[in-house]
C-alpha positions in Angstrom: 0.0 0.0 0.0 1.6 3.3 -1.0 2.4 5.6 1.8 1.3 9.2 1.6 4.1 11.7 2.1 4.1 13.3 5.6 2.7 16.7 5.9 5.1 19.5 6.8 5.5 19.9 10.5 3.5 22.9 11.8 6.5 24.1 13.8 8.7 24.2 10.7 6.0 26.2 8.7 5.7 28.6 11.6 9.4 29.2 11.7 9.5 29.8 8.0 6.7 32.4 8.2 8.4 34.1 11.1 11.7 34.2 9.2 9.9 35.7 6.3 8.3 38.3 8.4 11.7 39.2 9.9 13.1 39.6 6.4 10.3 41.9 5.4 10.6 44.0 8.5 14.4 44.3 8.0 13.8 45.4 4.4 11.2 47.9 5.4 13.5 49.4 8.1 16.3 49.6 5.5 14.1 51.4 3.0 12.9 53.8 5.7 16.5 54.5 6.7 17.5 55.1 3.0 14.5 57.4 2.6 15.4 59.5 5.6 19.1 59.6 4.6 18.2 60.8 1.1 15.8 63.4 2.5 18.4 64.7 4.9 21.1 64.8 2.2 18.9 66.7 -0.2 17.5 69.1 2.3 20.9 69.9 3.9 23.3 70.0 1.1 21.5 70.1 -2.3 18.4 72.3 -2.0 19.7 75.2 0.2 21.6 76.7 -2.8 18.5 76.7 -5.0 17.2 80.1 -6.0 13.5 79.6 -5.5 12.7 83.3 -6.2 14.0 82.8 -9.7 11.3 80.3 -10.5 8.6 82.8 -9.9 5.8 80.4 -9.1 3.6 78.3 -11.5 2.7 81.2 -13.9 6.3 82.0 -14.5 7.1 78.3 -15.1 4.3 78.0 -17.6 5.6 81.1 -19.4 9.0 79.5 -19.6 7.6 76.2 -20.9 5.6 78.2 -23.5 8.8 79.6 -25.0 9.7 76.1 -26.2 6.4 75.7 -28.0 5.6 75.2 -30.8 8.7 73.6 -32.4 10.3 75.6 -35.2 9.6 73.2 -38.2 11.5 75.5 -40.6 14.7 74.3 -38.9 14.2 70.7 -40.0 16.1 71.0 -43.4 19.1 72.3 -41.5 19.0 69.3 -39.1 19.3 66.6 -41.8 23.1 66.8 -42.1 23.7 66.9 -38.3 21.3 63.9 -38.0 23.3 62.0 -40.6 26.5 63.0 -38.9 25.1 61.6 -35.6 24.3 58.3 -37.2 27.7 58.0 -38.9 29.6 59.0 -35.7 27.8 56.1 -33.9 28.4 53.6 -36.7 32.1 54.4 -37.3 32.8 54.8 -33.6 31.2 51.4 -32.9 33.1 49.7 -35.8 36.4 51.2 -34.7 35.8 50.3 -31.1 34.9 46.7 -32.1 38.2 46.3 -34.1 40.2 47.5 -31.0 38.1 45.3 -28.7 38.8 42.0 -30.4 42.6 41.9 -29.6 42.0 43.3 -26.2 39.5 40.6 -25.5 41.9 37.9 -26.6 44.6 39.3 -24.3 42.2 39.6 -21.4 40.9 36.0 -21.6 42.5 33.8 -18.9 42.4 30.6 -21.0 44.3 32.3 -23.9 46.4 35.2 -22.6 48.9 35.0 -25.5 51.2 37.6 -23.8 51.0 36.0 -20.4 50.1 37.7 -17.2 51.5 41.1 -18.3 49.2 41.1 -21.4 46.2 40.0 -19.3 46.7 42.7 -16.7 47.2 45.3 -19.5 44.0 44.3 -21.3 42.0 44.4 -18.0 43.4 47.8 -17.2 42.3 49.1 -20.7 38.8 47.6 -20.1 38.6 49.4 -16.8 39.9 52.7 -18.1 37.5 52.7 -21.0 34.5 52.0 -18.8 35.5 54.4 -16.1 35.9 57.5 -18.3 32.6 59.0 -19.5 32.1 59.6 -23.2 31.8 63.3 -22.6 35.3 63.3 -21.0 36.7 61.3 -23.9 35.1 63.8 -26.3 36.7 66.7 -24.4 40.1 65.0 -24.6 39.9 64.4 -28.3 38.4 67.8 -29.1 41.4 69.3 -27.5 43.7 66.9 -29.4 42.2 66.9 -32.9 39.8 69.9 -32.8 36.1 70.3 -33.1 34.1 68.1 -35.4 32.9 64.5 -35.9 36.3 62.9 -35.8 36.6 63.7 -32.1 33.2 62.2 -31.5 34.2 59.0 -33.4 37.4 58.6 -31.3 35.4 59.2 -28.1 32.8 56.6 -28.9 35.5 54.1 -30.0 37.4 54.5 -26.7 34.2 54.3 -24.7 33.0 51.1 -26.5 36.3 49.2 -26.0 35.6 48.5 -22.3 32.2 47.0 -22.7 32.7 45.0 -25.9 36.1 43.6 -24.9 34.9 42.6 -21.4 31.9 40.7 -22.8 34.0 39.0 -25.4 36.8 38.1 -23.0 34.3 36.5 -20.7 32.7 34.6 -23.6 36.2 33.4 -24.7 36.8 32.0 -21.2 33.6 29.9 -21.4 34.3 28.4 -24.9 34.7 24.6 -25.4 38.5 23.9 -25.3 38.3 20.8 -27.4 38.4 22.5 -30.9 41.4 24.5 -29.7 43.2 21.4 -28.5 42.4 19.6 -31.8 43.9 22.5 -33.8 47.0 22.6 -31.6 47.4 18.8 -31.8 47.8 19.0 -35.6 50.3 21.8 -35.4 48.0 24.8 -35.9 49.5 28.2 -35.4 48.2 30.6 -32.7 46.4 32.6 -35.4 44.7 29.4 -36.7 43.6 28.6 -33.2 42.0 32.0 -32.8 40.5 32.0 -36.3 39.1 28.4 -36.3 38.8 27.5 -32.7 37.8 30.7 -30.9 35.9 33.1 -33.3 33.3 30.5 -34.5 32.3 29.9 -30.9 32.0 33.6 -29.9 30.5 34.9 -33.2 26.8 35.0 -32.1 27.6 36.9 -28.8 30.1 39.2 -30.7 27.4 40.2 -33.2 24.8 40.7 -30.5 27.2 42.8 -28.3 28.3 45.0 -31.2 24.6 45.7 -32.2 23.8 46.5 -28.6 26.8 48.9 -28.3 25.8 50.6 -31.5 22.4 51.2 -30.1 23.9 52.8 -27.0 26.3 54.8 -29.1 23.4 56.3 -31.0 22.3 57.9 -27.7 25.8 59.0 -26.9 26.5 60.5 -30.3 23.3 62.6 -30.0 24.8 64.6 -27.0 28.5 64.6 -27.8 28.0 67.7 -29.9 27.5 69.7 -26.6 31.2 69.6 -26.2 32.0 70.3 -29.9 32.1 66.7 -31.2 29.6 67.3 -34.0 26.1 65.9 -34.8 22.8 67.0 -33.4 24.3 67.8 -30.0 26.2 70.7 -31.6 23.0 71.9 -33.2 21.3 71.8 -29.8 24.1 73.8 -28.3 23.9 76.4 -31.0 20.1 76.8 -30.4 20.6 77.2 -26.7 23.3 79.8 -27.2 21.1 81.8 -29.6 18.2 81.6 -27.0 16.1 80.1 -29.9 13.9 77.9 -27.6 11.5 76.8 -30.4 14.6 75.5 -32.2 15.7 73.7 -29.1 12.5 71.8 -29.1 12.9 70.9 -32.7 16.4 69.6 -32.1 15.2 67.6 -29.1 12.5 66.0 -31.3 15.1 65.2 -33.9 17.3 63.5 -31.3 14.3 61.5 -30.0 13.5 60.4 -33.6 17.1 59.3 -34.1 17.1 57.3 -30.9 13.8 55.6 -31.7 15.0 54.7 -35.2 18.2 53.3 -33.7 16.1 51.2 -31.3 14.0 49.8 -34.2 17.0 49.0 -36.4 18.8 47.4 -33.5 15.8 45.2 -32.7 15.5 44.2 -36.3 19.2 43.3 -36.7 19.1 41.2 -33.5 16.2 39.2 -34.8 17.8 38.7 -38.1 21.4 38.1 -37.2 21.5 36.6 -33.7 
């Protein structure tokens, strides 16, 4: 006669419920503490310097918002070239960053590390440096080095992309199946043949997916790099702000939004088709 499984002991269930209540109480206390800490920080160090008189109340705020409406549609023909520049900056910057990322990823993978520990540490340092420095800082560096324009934006996005792409690819390389590599080495294959036939085929899907994702992110970055003189729609936005042409500011913002939305759609399409 089959035996029915014993029911859980009521004492065990009670202990589990009590432990769950303690966790929720601890979480609630932590959230309350963080809320109070945030309120104290904002009220004591951030808000006291705010010029509330300058806001002038709700009527003045509505007047300020009204200056941005309606958008200046006559500005659209002048934004076509900056919009194209933004797209090209994102594409070329991503491609250049990807080309740099591949050797960095190979150097930074523990199971390959062709230059040994020195090359591994150097690659990891480059990944960290790339991710730690904001793209605006990279753009400022290259604007001072090569001057205003799209080239500075391309270099900034390339340097910013290296950290993310190479880190993802190096981790993917560390997880690959070692048997194809061992087979190529067993028949006397060179290091380049090992990489070309044993490594790249295994990381190709994640490489394509990562590059597409980074291009999507770089579309957002490229749209604002012009604020520091790196070309594209950001430069057009800066010019409208300087000229106090607020209707034009709204038009440029809408153009940036359109570019980002198009980038999202293209990125989703490419991921469905290629990954």
